[in-house]
TIVOMAR-22144 format. One record per residue: residue number from 1; chain; x, z, y of N, C-alpha, C in turn. Coordinates in steps of 0.02 Angstrom, whole numbers, plus 32768, in hexadecimal, padded with zeros to 4 digits. Atoms other than C-alpha are relative to their C-alpha. Layout:
N
<site num="NUM" chaine="A" n_px="X" n_pz="Z" n_py="Y" ca_px="X" ca_pz="Z" ca_py="Y" c_px="X" c_pz="Z" c_py="Y"/>
...
//
This chain:
77
<site num="1" chaine="A" n_px="7FCC" n_pz="8012" n_py="8030" ca_px="E958" ca_pz="B894" ca_py="4DC8" c_px="7FFE" c_pz="7FB5" c_py="7FF1"/>
<site num="2" chaine="A" n_px="8008" n_pz="8047" n_py="8010" ca_px="E913" ca_pz="B7E7" ca_py="4DA3" c_px="801A" c_pz="7FD3" c_py="8038"/>
<site num="3" chaine="A" n_px="7FE8" n_pz="8028" n_py="7FC7" ca_px="E936" ca_pz="B7A6" ca_py="4E52" c_px="804D" c_pz="8002" c_py="8004"/>
<site num="4" chaine="A" n_px="7FB7" n_pz="7FFA" n_py="7FFF" ca_px="E9E9" ca_pz="B7E7" ca_py="4E4C" c_px="8020" c_pz="7FD4" c_py="7FCB"/>
<site num="5" chaine="A" n_px="7FE6" n_pz="8029" n_py="8036" ca_px="EA07" ca_pz="B794" ca_py="4DA5" c_px="7FF9" c_pz="7FB6" c_py="8011"/>
<site num="6" chaine="A" n_px="800B" n_pz="8046" n_py="7FED" ca_px="E9BC" ca_pz="B6F1" ca_py="4DE6" c_px="8031" c_pz="7FE8" c_py="8035"/>
<site num="7" chaine="A" n_px="7FD1" n_pz="8012" n_py="7FCA" ca_px="EA28" ca_pz="B6F1" ca_py="4E82" c_px="8046" c_pz="7FFA" c_py="7FE4"/>
<site num="8" chaine="A" n_px="7FBD" n_pz="8003" n_py="801E" ca_px="EAC6" ca_pz="B717" ca_py="4E1E" c_px="8007" c_pz="7FC2" c_py="7FD4"/>
<site num="9" chaine="A" n_px="7FFE" n_pz="803B" n_py="802B" ca_px="EA9A" ca_pz="B68C" ca_py="4DA4" c_px="8007" c_pz="7FC1" c_py="802B"/>
<site num="10" chaine="A" n_px="7FFB" n_pz="803B" n_py="7FD3" ca_px="EA81" ca_pz="B60E" ca_py="4E32" c_px="8045" c_pz="7FFB" c_py="801E"/>
<site num="11" chaine="A" n_px="7FBD" n_pz="7FFF" n_py="7FE3" ca_px="EB24" ca_pz="B642" ca_py="4E85" c_px="8034" c_pz="7FEA" c_py="7FCC"/>
<site num="12" chaine="A" n_px="7FD1" n_pz="8013" n_py="8034" ca_px="EB81" ca_pz="B631" ca_py="4DE0" c_px="7FFB" c_pz="7FB6" c_py="7FEF"/>
<site num="13" chaine="A" n_px="8008" n_pz="8047" n_py="800F" ca_px="EB38" ca_pz="B586" ca_py="4DBC" c_px="801A" c_pz="7FD3" c_py="8038"/>
<site num="14" chaine="A" n_px="7FE6" n_pz="8026" n_py="7FC7" ca_px="EB62" ca_pz="B549" ca_py="4E6B" c_px="804D" c_pz="8000" c_py="7FFD"/>
<site num="15" chaine="A" n_px="7FB7" n_pz="7FFB" n_py="8004" ca_px="EC15" ca_pz="B588" ca_py="4E54" c_px="801B" c_pz="7FD2" c_py="7FC9"/>
<site num="16" chaine="A" n_px="7FEA" n_pz="802C" n_py="8037" ca_px="EC26" ca_pz="B52F" ca_py="4DAB" c_px="7FF8" c_pz="7FB7" c_py="8015"/>
<site num="17" chaine="A" n_px="800B" n_pz="8045" n_py="7FE9" ca_px="EBDC" ca_pz="B490" ca_py="4DF6" c_px="8034" c_pz="7FE9" c_py="8032"/>
<site num="18" chaine="A" n_px="7FCD" n_pz="8012" n_py="7FCF" ca_px="EC53" ca_pz="B491" ca_py="4E89" c_px="8045" c_pz="7FF9" c_py="7FE0"/>
<site num="19" chaine="A" n_px="7FC0" n_pz="8004" n_py="8022" ca_px="ECE7" ca_pz="B4B0" ca_py="4E18" c_px="8006" c_pz="7FBE" c_py="7FDA"/>
<site num="20" chaine="A" n_px="7FFE" n_pz="803F" n_py="8025" ca_px="ECBB" ca_pz="B41C" ca_py="4DA9" c_px="8001" c_pz="7FC6" c_py="8031"/>
<site num="21" chaine="A" n_px="8001" n_pz="8037" n_py="7FCF" ca_px="EC97" ca_pz="B3AF" ca_py="4E42" c_px="8045" c_pz="7FF7" c_py="8020"/>
<site num="22" chaine="A" n_px="7FC0" n_pz="8007" n_py="7FDD" ca_px="ED3D" ca_pz="B3D5" ca_py="4E97" c_px="803B" c_pz="7FF4" c_py="7FD1"/>
<site num="23" chaine="A" n_px="7FC8" n_pz="8007" n_py="802E" ca_px="EDAF" ca_pz="B3DD" ca_py="4DFE" c_px="7FF5" c_pz="7FCC" c_py="7FCA"/>
<site num="24" chaine="A" n_px="800F" n_pz="802E" n_py="8036" ca_px="ED57" ca_pz="B366" ca_py="4D87" c_px="7FF9" c_pz="8027" c_py="7FBF"/>
<site num="25" chaine="A" n_px="800C" n_pz="7FDC" n_py="803E" ca_px="ED28" ca_pz="B392" ca_py="4CD6" c_px="8040" c_pz="8011" c_py="7FDB"/>
<site num="26" chaine="A" n_px="7FC1" n_pz="7FF3" n_py="8024" ca_px="EDDB" ca_pz="B388" ca_py="4C96" c_px="8029" c_pz="8036" c_py="8022"/>
<site num="27" chaine="A" n_px="7FD8" n_pz="7FCE" n_py="7FDD" ca_px="EE1E" ca_pz="B3FE" ca_py="4D1B" c_px="7FDC" c_pz="8042" c_py="800B"/>
<site num="28" chaine="A" n_px="8025" n_pz="7FC3" n_py="7FF1" ca_px="ED93" ca_pz="B47D" ca_py="4D32" c_px="8008" c_pz="8032" c_py="7FC7"/>
<site num="29" chaine="A" n_px="7FFA" n_pz="7FC9" n_py="802F" ca_px="EDB1" ca_pz="B523" ca_py="4CDC" c_px="802E" c_pz="7FF0" c_py="7FC6"/>
<site num="30" chaine="A" n_px="7FCF" n_pz="8010" n_py="8033" ca_px="EE47" ca_pz="B4E2" ca_py="4C7D" c_px="7FEA" c_pz="7FCA" c_py="7FD0"/>
<site num="31" chaine="A" n_px="8016" n_pz="8038" n_py="802A" ca_px="EDEA" ca_pz="B44D" ca_py="4C37" c_px="7FCD" c_pz="8013" c_py="7FCB"/>
<site num="32" chaine="A" n_px="8030" n_pz="7FEA" n_py="8032" ca_px="ED66" ca_pz="B4AE" ca_py="4BD9" c_px="7FC5" c_pz="7FD0" c_py="7FF9"/>
<site num="33" chaine="A" n_px="8037" n_pz="802F" n_py="8003" ca_px="ECE1" ca_pz="B42D" ca_py="4C05" c_px="8015" c_pz="7FBC" c_py="7FE4"/>
<site num="34" chaine="A" n_px="7FE7" n_pz="8040" n_py="801A" ca_px="ED50" ca_pz="B39D" ca_py="4BCC" c_px="7FF0" c_pz="7FF9" c_py="7FB6"/>
<site num="35" chaine="A" n_px="800E" n_pz="8004" n_py="8048" ca_px="ED2E" ca_pz="B3C9" ca_py="4B16" c_px="7FB9" c_pz="7FE8" c_py="7FF3"/>
<site num="36" chaine="A" n_px="8045" n_pz="8017" n_py="8008" ca_px="EC75" ca_pz="B3A2" ca_py="4B30" c_px="7FF9" c_pz="7FB5" c_py="8008"/>
<site num="37" chaine="A" n_px="8007" n_pz="8048" n_py="7FF4" ca_px="EC95" ca_pz="B2F0" ca_py="4B6B" c_px="8031" c_pz="7FD6" c_py="7FD9"/>
<site num="38" chaine="A" n_px="7FCF" n_pz="8025" n_py="8028" ca_px="ED24" ca_pz="B2C0" ca_py="4AF8" c_px="8045" c_pz="801F" c_py="8007"/>
<site num="39" chaine="A" n_px="7FC0" n_pz="7FDE" n_py="8000" ca_px="EDD0" ca_pz="B2FE" ca_py="4ACB" c_px="803B" c_pz="7FD0" c_py="800D"/>
<site num="40" chaine="A" n_px="7FC9" n_pz="802E" n_py="7FF3" ca_px="EE34" ca_pz="B263" ca_py="4AFC" c_px="8029" c_pz="8018" c_py="803D"/>
<site num="41" chaine="A" n_px="7FD5" n_pz="7FEE" n_py="7FC8" ca_px="EEC7" ca_pz="B27E" ca_py="4B70" c_px="7FF7" c_pz="7FCC" c_py="8037"/>
<site num="42" chaine="A" n_px="800C" n_pz="8030" n_py="7FCB" ca_px="EE94" ca_pz="B22C" ca_py="4C13" c_px="803E" c_pz="7FF3" c_py="802A"/>
<site num="43" chaine="A" n_px="7FC9" n_pz="800E" n_py="7FD2" ca_px="EF09" ca_pz="B1DA" ca_py="4C8E" c_px="7FFA" c_pz="802F" c_py="803C"/>
<site num="44" chaine="A" n_px="8000" n_pz="7FD3" n_py="7FC7" ca_px="EF37" ca_pz="B238" ca_py="4D2C" c_px="7FC7" c_pz="7FEF" c_py="8030"/>
<site num="45" chaine="A" n_px="8035" n_pz="8014" n_py="7FD2" ca_px="EEBD" ca_pz="B1D2" ca_py="4D95" c_px="7FBB" c_pz="8013" c_py="7FE6"/>
<site num="46" chaine="A" n_px="8041" n_pz="7FEE" n_py="801D" ca_px="EE2D" ca_pz="B1F6" ca_py="4D1D" c_px="7FF3" c_pz="804A" c_py="8004"/>
<site num="47" chaine="A" n_px="800B" n_pz="7FB8" n_py="7FFF" ca_px="EE49" ca_pz="B2B1" ca_py="4D24" c_px="7FED" c_pz="8018" c_py="8046"/>
<site num="48" chaine="A" n_px="8011" n_pz="7FEB" n_py="7FBD" ca_px="EE30" ca_pz="B2B6" ca_py="4DDF" c_px="7FB5" c_pz="7FFC" c_py="800C"/>
<site num="49" chaine="A" n_px="8047" n_pz="8001" n_py="7FEF" ca_px="ED86" ca_pz="B2DD" ca_py="4E24" c_px="7FF3" c_pz="7FC9" c_py="8033"/>
<site num="50" chaine="A" n_px="8012" n_pz="8035" n_py="7FD1" ca_px="ED28" ca_pz="B263" ca_py="4E92" c_px="801C" c_pz="800C" c_py="8045"/>
<site num="51" chaine="A" n_px="7FE3" n_pz="7FF7" n_py="7FBE" ca_px="ED5C" ca_pz="B2B4" ca_py="4F37" c_px="804B" c_pz="7FF5" c_py="8003"/>
<site num="52" chaine="A" n_px="7FB7" n_pz="8009" n_py="8000" ca_px="EE13" ca_pz="B2B5" ca_py="4F05" c_px="8013" c_pz="7FB7" c_py="7FF8"/>
<site num="53" chaine="A" n_px="7FF3" n_pz="8048" n_py="8007" ca_px="EE0D" ca_pz="B1FF" ca_py="4ECC" c_px="7FF3" c_pz="7FDC" c_py="8042"/>
<site num="54" chaine="A" n_px="800F" n_pz="801E" n_py="7FBF" ca_px="EDBC" ca_pz="B1D1" ca_py="4F71" c_px="8036" c_pz="8011" c_py="8033"/>
<site num="55" chaine="A" n_px="7FCA" n_pz="7FEC" n_py="7FD3" ca_px="EE41" ca_pz="B232" ca_py="4FCF" c_px="803F" c_pz="7FD8" c_py="7FF4"/>
<site num="56" chaine="A" n_px="7FC5" n_pz="8028" n_py="800F" ca_px="EECC" ca_pz="B1D7" ca_py="4F74" c_px="7FF7" c_pz="7FB8" c_py="8016"/>
<site num="57" chaine="A" n_px="800D" n_pz="8045" n_py="7FE9" ca_px="EE79" ca_pz="B12F" ca_py="4F98" c_px="8007" c_pz="7FFB" c_py="804B"/>
<site num="58" chaine="A" n_px="7FF9" n_pz="8001" n_py="7FB7" ca_px="EE6F" ca_pz="B15B" ca_py="5051" c_px="8049" c_pz="8006" c_py="8013"/>
<site num="59" chaine="A" n_px="7FB9" n_pz="7FF9" n_py="7FF1" ca_px="EF25" ca_pz="B191" ca_py="5050" c_px="8025" c_pz="7FBE" c_py="7FF5"/>
<site num="60" chaine="A" n_px="7FE1" n_pz="8041" n_py="800D" ca_px="EF59" ca_pz="B0EC" ca_py="5000" c_px="7FED" c_pz="7FCE" c_py="8037"/>
<site num="61" chaine="A" n_px="8016" n_pz="802E" n_py="7FCC" ca_px="EEF1" ca_pz="B08D" ca_py="5081" c_px="8026" c_pz="800D" c_py="8041"/>
<site num="62" chaine="A" n_px="7FDB" n_pz="7FF0" n_py="7FC3" ca_px="EF46" ca_pz="B0E9" ca_py="5110" c_px="8049" c_pz="7FEB" c_py="7FFB"/>
<site num="63" chaine="A" n_px="7FBB" n_pz="8015" n_py="800A" ca_px="EFF2" ca_pz="B0C7" ca_py="50C6" c_px="8006" c_pz="7FB4" c_py="8005"/>
<site num="64" chaine="A" n_px="7FFF" n_pz="8048" n_py="7FFC" ca_px="EFC9" ca_pz="B00E" ca_py="50B2" c_px="7FF7" c_pz="7FE8" c_py="8048"/>
<site num="65" chaine="A" n_px="800A" n_pz="8011" n_py="7FB9" ca_px="EF8B" ca_pz="B006" ca_py="5166" c_px="8040" c_pz="800C" c_py="8027"/>
<site num="66" chaine="A" n_px="7FC1" n_pz="7FF2" n_py="7FDE" ca_px="F02C" ca_pz="B058" ca_py="51A1" c_px="8035" c_pz="7FCC" c_py="7FF1"/>
<site num="67" chaine="A" n_px="7FD0" n_pz="8034" n_py="8013" ca_px="F094" ca_pz="AFDA" ca_py="5140" c_px="7FF0" c_pz="7FBE" c_py="8023"/>
<site num="68" chaine="A" n_px="8013" n_pz="803E" n_py="7FDD" ca_px="F031" ca_pz="AF47" ca_py="5189" c_px="8011" c_pz="8005" c_py="804A"/>
<site num="69" chaine="A" n_px="7FF0" n_pz="7FF6" n_py="7FB9" ca_px="F045" ca_pz="AF90" ca_py="5238" c_px="804B" c_pz="7FF9" c_py="800C"/>
<site num="70" chaine="A" n_px="7FB7" n_pz="8005" n_py="7FF8" ca_px="F101" ca_pz="AFA2" ca_py="521F" c_px="8018" c_pz="7FB8" c_py="7FFA"/>
<site num="71" chaine="A" n_px="7FEC" n_pz="8046" n_py="8008" ca_px="F110" ca_pz="AEEE" ca_py="51E1" c_px="7FEF" c_pz="7FD7" c_py="803E"/>
<site num="72" chaine="A" n_px="8015" n_pz="8025" n_py="7FC4" ca_px="F0AF" ca_pz="AEAA" ca_py="5276" c_px="802B" c_pz="8014" c_py="803B"/>
<site num="73" chaine="A" n_px="7FD8" n_pz="7FE8" n_py="7FC8" ca_px="F10F" ca_pz="AF16" ca_py="52F0" c_px="8047" c_pz="7FE6" c_py="7FFC"/>
<site num="74" chaine="A" n_px="7FBD" n_pz="801A" n_py="8008" ca_px="F1B6" ca_pz="AEDF" ca_py="52A6" c_px="8003" c_pz="7FB5" c_py="800F"/>
<site num="75" chaine="A" n_px="8001" n_pz="8049" n_py="7FF3" ca_px="F184" ca_pz="AE26" ca_py="52B0" c_px="7FF9" c_pz="7FF3" c_py="804B"/>
<site num="76" chaine="A" n_px="800B" n_pz="800B" n_py="7FB9" ca_px="F151" ca_pz="AE3A" ca_py="5367" c_px="8041" c_pz="800B" c_py="8027"/>
<site num="77" chaine="A" n_px="7FC2" n_pz="7FF3" n_py="7FDA" ca_px="F1FE" ca_pz="AE76" ca_py="5399" c_px="8035" c_pz="7FD0" c_py="7FF1"/>
//
């Protein structure tokens, strides 16, 4: 019984940790963890988790590269 409880507890904690990591504290579980760190209304960028902010930064970098490529290609013709 003790091992089963321990395994379920570990699985639950890993699930909670992954949810907070992927959604951020303001988005995980409807923002229940946001009340522990402050009740201010954050901006959209602040509510994103680290992986999502990194993904948006990469997307912006790819868009900027595409725009630079288009400008160079247009000047060459």
